[in-house]
C-alpha positions as a Python dict, from the first residue, in 0.01 Angstrom:
ca = {
    (1, 'L'): (0, 0, 0),
    (2, 'A'): (252, -216, 125),
    (3, 'W'): (405, -92, 473),
    (4, 'M'): (728, -239, 678),
    (5, 'R'): (764, -207, 1045),
    (6, 'Q'): (1069, -38, 1063),
    (7, 'V'): (1338, -185, 1338),
    (8, 'H'): (1608, -2, 1256),
    (9, 'G'): (1782, -315, 1113),
    (10, 'T'): (1871, -437, 746),
    (11, 'T'): (1629, -690, 674),
    (12, 'V'): (1486, -657, 296),
    (13, 'R'): (1139, -791, 188),
    (14, 'R'): (1000, -844, -149),
    (15, 'A'): (604, -738, -149),
    (16, 'A'): (380, -939, -410),
    (17, 'S'): (19, -858, -453),
    (18, 'G'): (-24, -696, -184),
    (19, 'T'): (147, -931, 98),
    (20, 'T'): (445, -902, 154),
    (21, 'T'): (702, -1236, 160),
    (22, 'A'): (1030, -1286, 206),
    (23, 'S'): (1210, -1551, 22),
    (24, 'G'): (829, -1657, -156),
    (25, 'Q'): (705, -1745, 179),
    (26, 'A'): (406, -1565, 329),
    (27, 'A'): (419, -1288, 561),
    (28, 'D'): (237, -1274, 904),
    (29, 'P'): (-72, -1022, 896),
    (30, 'G'): (57, -707, 921),
    (31, 'P'): (339, -551, 824),
    (32, 'P'): (655, -757, 818),
    (33, 'E'): (967, -621, 1082),
    (34, 'A'): (1215, -496, 787),
    (35, 'D'): (1381, -162, 667),
    (36, 'A'): (1356, -225, 322),
    (37, 'I'): (1127, -356, 48),
    (38, 'F'): (1092, -428, -305),
    (39, 'T'): (883, -530, -583),
    (40, 'D'): (773, -576, -933),
    (41, 'V'): (399, -513, -871),
    (42, 'A'): (233, -287, -1088),
    (43, 'G'): (-10, -49, -870),
    (44, 'L'): (174, -141, -554),
    (45, 'A'): (292, 154, -362),
    (46, 'L'): (571, 82, -127),
    (47, 'G'): (569, 331, 177),
    (48, 'V'): (835, 463, 396),
    (49, 'L'): (794, 632, 759),
    (50, 'T'): (1060, 866, 896),
    (51, 'A'): (1094, 1148, 1099),
    (52, 'D'): (1465, 1219, 1117),
    (53, 'C'): (1612, 914, 930),
    (54, 'V'): (1628, 892, 591),
    (55, 'P'): (1398, 753, 330),
    (56, 'V'): (1522, 605, 53),
    (57, 'L'): (1337, 547, -299),
    (58, 'V'): (1492, 339, -588),
    (59, 'A'): (1343, 232, -959),
    (60, 'D'): (1496, 63, -1269),
    (61, 'P'): (1250, 149, -1529),
    (62, 'R'): (1371, -100, -1763),
    (63, 'A'): (1330, -433, -1502),
    (64, 'R'): (999, -237, -1363),
    (65, 'I'): (1109, -330, -1018),
    (66, 'I'): (1125, -52, -708),
    (67, 'G'): (1203, -50, -377),
    (68, 'A'): (1163, 127, -73),
    (69, 'A'): (1430, 191, 256),
    (70, 'H'): (1452, 322, 649),
    (71, 'A'): (1782, 417, 679),
    (72, 'G'): (1866, 539, 1027),
    (73, 'R'): (2228, 567, 1158),
    (74, 'E'): (2257, 179, 1286),
    (75, 'G'): (2087, 16, 965),
    (76, 'M'): (2285, 271, 772),
    (77, 'A'): (2595, 156, 909),
    (78, 'A'): (2478, -194, 866),
    (79, 'G'): (2359, -164, 493),
    (80, 'V'): (2051, -164, 487),
    (81, 'V'): (2055, 11, 159),
    (82, 'T'): (2332, -201, 9),
    (83, 'G'): (2096, -521, 69),
    (84, 'L'): (1817, -344, -70),
    (85, 'I'): (2019, -271, -395),
    (86, 'A'): (2160, -624, -368),
    (87, 'A'): (1835, -745, -361),
    (88, 'M'): (1682, -575, -660),
    (89, 'Y'): (1977, -711, -827),
    (90, 'A'): (1921, -1051, -727),
    (91, 'A'): (1502, -1019, -875),
    (92, 'G'): (1653, -915, -1237),
    (93, 'A'): (1746, -478, -1181),
    (94, 'D'): (2064, -336, -1217),
    (95, 'P'): (2212, -71, -1038),
    (96, 'D'): (2351, 143, -1392),
    (97, 'R'): (1999, 190, -1479),
    (98, 'M'): (1824, 213, -1125),
    (99, 'R'): (1742, 588, -1009),
    (100, 'A'): (1752, 651, -645),
    (101, 'A'): (1551, 942, -460),
    (102, 'I'): (1669, 1060, -84),
    (103, 'G'): (1423, 1225, 53),
    (104, 'P'): (1386, 1505, 410),
    (105, 'H'): (1650, 1374, 671),
    (106, 'I'): (1811, 1530, 962),
    (107, 'C'): (2132, 1673, 847),
    (108, 'G'): (2482, 1644, 982),
    (109, 'G'): (2546, 1946, 1065),
    (110, 'C'): (2214, 1899, 1301),
    (111, 'Y'): (2289, 1563, 1414),
    (112, 'E'): (2522, 1556, 1711),
    (113, 'V'): (2627, 1240, 1876),
    (114, 'P'): (2859, 1092, 2152),
    (115, 'A'): (3210, 1095, 1981),
    (116, 'Q'): (3270, 699, 2079),
    (117, 'M'): (2919, 673, 1851),
    (118, 'R'): (3026, 896, 1560),
    (119, 'D'): (3358, 706, 1559),
    (120, 'R'): (3174, 351, 1523),
    (121, 'V'): (2953, 448, 1253),
    (122, 'A'): (3247, 634, 1049),
    (123, 'A'): (3496, 337, 1119),
    (124, 'L'): (3197, 121, 894),
    (125, 'V'): (3056, 379, 660),
    (126, 'P'): (3359, 684, 689),
    (127, 'E'): (3136, 936, 413),
    (128, 'S'): (2898, 942, 744),
    (129, 'G'): (3154, 1094, 1032),
    (130, 'C'): (3130, 1474, 1065),
    (131, 'V'): (3169, 1752, 1299),
    (132, 'T'): (2783, 1947, 1391),
    (133, 'R'): (2766, 2333, 1307),
    (134, 'D'): (2890, 2344, 1718),
    (135, 'G'): (3177, 2228, 1659),
    (136, 'T'): (3071, 1851, 1787),
    (137, 'P'): (3107, 1489, 1688),
    (138, 'G'): (2815, 1452, 1450),
    (139, 'I'): (2708, 1196, 1136),
    (140, 'D'): (2553, 1237, 796),
    (141, 'V'): (2311, 916, 768),
    (142, 'A'): (2246, 1097, 352),
    (143, 'A'): (2641, 1155, 312),
    (144, 'G'): (2646, 741, 461),
    (145, 'V'): (2355, 681, 193),
    (146, 'D'): (2496, 850, -95),
    (147, 'A'): (2820, 688, -70),
    (148, 'Q'): (2696, 348, -42),
    (149, 'L'): (2417, 381, -295),
    (150, 'A'): (2761, 475, -567),
    (151, 'R'): (2975, 201, -463),
    (152, 'A'): (2691, 2, -514),
    (153, 'G'): (2692, 112, -865),
    (154, 'V'): (2382, 353, -845),
    (155, 'R'): (2492, 661, -1042),
    (156, 'T'): (2150, 866, -1088),
    (157, 'V'): (2031, 1025, -731),
    (158, 'T'): (1832, 1305, -637),
    (159, 'R'): (1856, 1434, -263),
    (160, 'D'): (1551, 1676, -95),
    (161, 'P'): (1854, 1919, 80),
    (162, 'R'): (1581, 2014, 329),
    (163, 'C'): (1670, 1889, 725),
    (164, 'T'): (1403, 1772, 964),
    (165, 'A'): (1525, 1952, 1227),
    (166, 'E'): (1562, 2288, 1069),
    (167, 'T'): (1224, 2291, 867),
    (168, 'P'): (954, 2353, 1105),
    (169, 'G'): (680, 2161, 844),
    (170, 'L'): (875, 1861, 888),
    (171, 'Y'): (856, 1629, 1128),
    (172, 'S'): (1141, 1592, 1357),
    (173, 'Y'): (1262, 1355, 1674),
    (174, 'R'): (1538, 1510, 1692),
    (175, 'R'): (1346, 1865, 1752),
    (176, 'D'): (1059, 1802, 1909),
    (177, 'G'): (1064, 1478, 2134),
    (178, 'R'): (787, 1315, 1981),
    (179, 'T'): (659, 1391, 1632),
    (180, 'G'): (458, 1223, 1332),
    (181, 'R'): (632, 1050, 1055),
    (182, 'L'): (670, 1182, 746),
    (183, 'A'): (611, 893, 472),
    (184, 'G'): (783, 821, 110),
    (185, 'L'): (580, 661, -117),
    (186, 'I'): (710, 451, -464),
    (187, 'W'): (455, 298, -724),
    (188, 'L'): (518, 91, -1065),
    (189, 'A'): (250, 269, -1309),
    (190, 'P'): (47, 20, -1472),
}
């Protein structure tokens, strides 16, 4: 199982034989600092942890390349998912064949932010700007991720409709202040 030390950034790492590497170099012990990871190693699971951010799992079944991304507000705005798709493409995957799954996350109707923040993020990813159910400025991170996947050529996307803030059985930092994490996992069958 390959994990990441997620920092709300855009770093993409390749995981090989249970050890995560960047550009073919061995990583430091422990999970690497990254917000996206990919591999072509059968049986090696990739994990992403979230509690309101958007977990994204991606696979190209023909190329046998998979990836996972942690897309928070800042990572989405900076293009972490686009970076993952580009890295997978460079390794031999084709966005036309890729399938993506977006896991549970806070919805735009619940994710209230200051207007200045919403405007800054929406200037980078217009589809992410929204208004919450209460009529306040909001960000819909998953809508931004959907748009980025489409622009990258990924046409098959499934989306878990549950909002972490509205679903008591799911972890939500925005709802609870302190919380656990949900794990999204993807792996290639041997």
